[in-house]
N, C-alpha and C positions, 0 to 999 in steps of 0.2 A: 746665534742660528735660529733660525725663526720655522716655526713649524704652523704652517699653512693648513688650516682647516676650513672646507668648503664644504656646502650645502644650503636649502633654502632654511629661513627663519620662518615660523606658520603662525598660523592664530586657530587656536586652540578649543574646542570644548570638550572638556570629562566630564564624564557620568559614570558614578559608583553609584551605582542601584538607585536609590531616589535622587541622589544629590547629584550637580551640578554646577560647572564652573567655568570659565572662560578665562584661557591663558592664554601666553608666547608659548611655542614650541617649538620641534625641531631638533634635531639631533645634534647640528651645530651650537646651537645655545645652552644645550643642558652637560655637552662638551665643555663647552668655554668656562662653565665653574670649576669644573675637575682641573684644566689646563692653567684657571689660574692660581690654582692653589699649590698644584706640583711642575708646573713646566710653564713659567712666566710668559717666555720669548716666543709666542704664539701671536699668529694673527687670523679673524675669523672671516672667510668672506661669505656674503648671503645675498641670495636673489630672492627679490621679492618687491613688491609694488611701494605698503608703508615705509617712509624711514623710520616713524615712531617703534615701531616695533626694536629698533638697536636699542630703545630707552631701558628695557630689563635687563641687558647683557653685565656683568659683571664690572666692564672697563671698554663701554663706548670708544673710547679712542684706538682698540684692537679690533673694532671690525667696521670693513670695507662694504657696502652694499652697492649690488650691482642694481640699478633700478630696471625693473620690469613693467605688464601692464596687468600684472594678476598678482597673488599673495596665494601660497597652499592653506587650505583650507582644511581640517582636519577634524572629525569626531573619535574619541578613545571613550567605548564603551565597555566596561566591568560592570557586566550582571550581577555577579554576586559577589560582595565586598569581602566574602569570607576565602576565596578561591582569585585570586591575584592572578594567574598564570591564563585564566580564558579572558580573552579581549578582543571585543569586535569594531572594526576600524571601518568606517567612510571618511572619502575627500573631493573636496571639486576637480582633483586630478588636474590643476593648471599646467600649461604647457610652455614653459618659461625658464627653457634650456639654460646652460651655463656654457657661454660658446668662448673657444680660442681667443675671439676679437675681444671677450670680455675681460679675460686674463691676462694678457698681453701688458694692459698699462698698470695694472695692480699688482704683478708679481715683478715688475720693470726694477732691477735696483734690491730687491728682496736676495736676503742671502739662504737659501731655503733649505732646512735642516731634514725636512719628511714633508709628506703632503696627508693628509686625511678626508676622504671622501665621502660625504654625506647625501646619497642621491634618497627621495623621498618617493620620485616615482620616476619611471624608464626615462623620461623627457630630461630631465637634469642635467646629466653627464654623455652629450653624443659623444660617439666612439672617437673624434677627433680632438675632442677638448682629453678624451682620457689619454691619447697618444700625446700632445702636445706637455701634458704633465710627466708623460714617461720621460720626455728627451731631454729631463733635467738632472736623470741619474739619481733621484735619492729616493728613499724606501717610500712607498706607499701602501697606504694603509685603504681599506673599500669598507664601508658596512654593504651587504648585498640585499637587503630588505625591498631598498626602494627599485632594487632594476627587477625585482620580479613583479611589482606593484602591477596590475591593468583591471581597466574596471571590470565589475561581473555581472552581465548585460544577462546573467540565468537567474538574477535575484529580481523581483517586483519591488526594488528599493533602489533612492535614488544614492549615487556613490557611493554603493556597498565596492568593496576591491578582494579580490584574490589575488594569487602568486603563480605566477608562471614561467616557465621558461623561454629562451631567445637565440636567434641565431647568432647574433654579434656577441653574446656573451664571450664564446673564445677568444675574440680578439682584446675584449674590454679586459678582462684578468691575466692574457700574458703578459708576464712578467712583473703581475702583481707581487709585494709581499707576503702581508697579512688580507687576508679578509674575513670578515664575522658575519658570523650568521645563525640562524638556531636550528635546529633536528628537523623541524618541518620544512626549512628550507634548502637544508642539505640534499634531503629525500627528491628534493626536484631540482637539484642541478646534478646532486653525485659529486664525486670528490677526484674527476680525472683532470681538473684543471692544472694550466702551469703558475702555482703559485707557491712560495715558500712553505706557509704557512695557512691551515686555517681554524679558527677560533669558535668552537660550536658551542653554543648556549641552548641552555634546557632549565629555563627559571630554577624554580625550587630545587632542583636536580642537579644543579650544580653545571659547570661545562668541562668540556675536552679539548686540547690542543693538537692536531695533527700536524705534522711534519714529518719526518724520517720515522720519528715512533709516534705512539701517540701519551699526552697526559693529561689525567686526568684532575680535576680543580673540584672541591667540595664546596657547596654553597656554604656562607657563613649565615648560621641560624639566626634568623629575627623573630623575635615573641611580639613585637609592636610593630605591623604592616599600615601604613597610615598610605600612602601613594607610590605605587609601582611603576606610574608613567614615568618613559627616562630613565629607567633604569638598565635596560640594555646600553644605552647612548653612555650614561655613567662609568658602565663595564669597561664600554671600549675605550674610552679617553682613559680611565685609569691603567687600563692595561698598555695603550701604548706610551703611556708616559713612561713608565720602567721599563718596557720594553728597551725605548731608546736608551736610557741613563744606565740600566744594569747589564743590558745585552743578555736576559735570564728568561725565557718566555714561563716555567714555572714559579719563580719569584713574581713575574709581572700577574700570571693568573690569580696567584694568592690574596695579590695584593687588590686586584680588582674586584674579586671578590669581598673582600673587605669592606671597601670603599661603595659598592653597589649596594651590600647591604644596610649601610650608616644613610646611605641616601633615600629608602624606603621607609626608613623611620619617618620622616618630616615632608610635609608637604613641597611642591616646585624640586627646582634643581640641588644638587649636591651643596652642602654646605657644613665644613667644618668646624662651626661654632654649633651646628644642630642638635 
């Protein structure tokens, strides 16, 4: 059965202190490297304008492109290289939604094991699209951050983002198995939603898994932090692989913490040989 991972691939500018670099990005991109290692029967579905971005994936044969008239662009700025938990983000806030009609042909004949949804802004997954995916009656794992992103018009700076709640969130989350968010995002949306499980991360302070009770997961210490971009996406993918394979939230959390720690020791996506 196939794990279907859906969300934009991006063109990113990474700024760490005085150093900058241009890279491929997006949660689906970073996660594909984890799935390639630990859950090889996966399909990545991305929305973008340039098909050239797909060449950076670990296996381009496992990627389907929904062609749009724009591509997400992000700037990830880490002003203090000594504190990777502090990050500022800017985006072009591309309006290139993944529609039900986009997915119907892609998913036709696919034996879906679970869905992973990775919105980068509120436009990416309209409610109609999410409701369509729920009809497959398989687990849905969802990243929250993109749904909360809106332009911050109070800041005199192009493309600056802020996070905010919105009315359709209840309907989007209803019946979803697991959502992934950080402590700041949890404070914005609360905890009253109809989901089976919330995985709440807090950078170097670890994470907690909230379901009927709460499980605390310690962060695996890393003494050589090189690149934290995509760390949360890596954690999410590692968690999902083990949750599907082992059915244990605690084991999945501890595994994800270890894989995320290995990822930040090197530039770019997770590399088991790094």
